[in-house]
C-alpha positions in Angstrom: -5.2 -44.0 -24.0 -2.8 -47.1 -23.7 -2.7 -48.6 -27.1 -0.6 -52.1 -26.7 -1.2 -55.5 -28.4 0.7 -56.9 -25.8 2.3 -56.3 -22.4 6.1 -57.0 -22.4 6.5 -56.2 -18.6 9.3 -54.6 -17.0 13.1 -55.5 -17.2 13.8 -55.2 -14.1 12.5 -55.1 -10.4 13.9 -51.6 -10.2 11.9 -50.5 -13.4 8.8 -52.0 -11.8 9.4 -49.8 -8.5 10.2 -46.8 -10.2 6.8 -47.1 -12.5 4.8 -47.8 -9.2 6.5 -44.6 -7.8 5.3 -42.6 -10.7 1.7 -43.7 -10.8 1.6 -43.1 -6.8 2.9 -39.4 -7.6 0.5 -38.5 -10.3 -2.5 -40.9 -10.7 -4.8 -38.3 -9.0 -4.1 -35.6 -12.1 -5.8 -38.2 -14.6 -9.2 -38.8 -14.5 -9.8 -41.7 -17.0 -7.5 -44.3 -19.0 -8.6 -46.4 -21.8 -6.6 -49.6 -22.5 -6.8 -50.9 -26.0 -5.2 -54.3 -26.2 -6.0 -58.0 -26.6 -3.3 -59.1 -24.1 -4.7 -61.3 -21.3 -3.1 -59.0 -18.6 -4.2 -56.0 -19.9 -7.9 -57.0 -20.2 -7.5 -57.6 -16.4 -5.3 -55.0 -15.6 -8.4 -52.1 -15.1 -10.2 -54.3 -12.5 -7.0 -54.7 -10.4 -5.6 -51.2 -10.9 -9.2 -49.7 -10.0 -8.7 -50.7 -6.6 -5.4 -48.9 -5.9 -5.6 -45.5 -8.2 -7.8 -42.4 -9.0 -8.6 -42.8 -12.6 -11.3 -44.8 -14.1 -9.9 -47.1 -16.0 -11.8 -49.3 -18.6 -10.7 -52.2 -21.3 -11.4 -51.8 -24.9 -10.5 -54.2 -27.8 -8.5 -52.9 -30.7 -11.6 -52.8 -33.2 -13.7 -50.8 -30.4 -10.3 -48.0 -30.8 -13.0 -45.6 -31.5 -15.2 -46.4 -28.8 -12.5 -46.0 -26.2 -11.5 -42.3 -27.6 -15.3 -41.4 -27.3 -15.5 -42.5 -23.8 -12.5 -40.4 -23.0 -13.7 -37.4 -24.8 -17.4 -37.8 -23.1 -16.1 -37.5 -19.6 -19.0 -39.8 -18.6 
């Protein structure tokens, strides 16, 4: 679960590319990701990222954090 009220971004382009490399190396080892946030970017990110990575990704508002945990634990 990614629990973030905002998305600060990356400090440098190198940090961004390092992050992408990490995701490329590990995304098939994760089945699902719950993103708990109010940030506009983090609300749309699951739709965009789902085109490129293996895990199922869903957005949840902070007041639905328990539903995010339940979804992660359910395997559905």
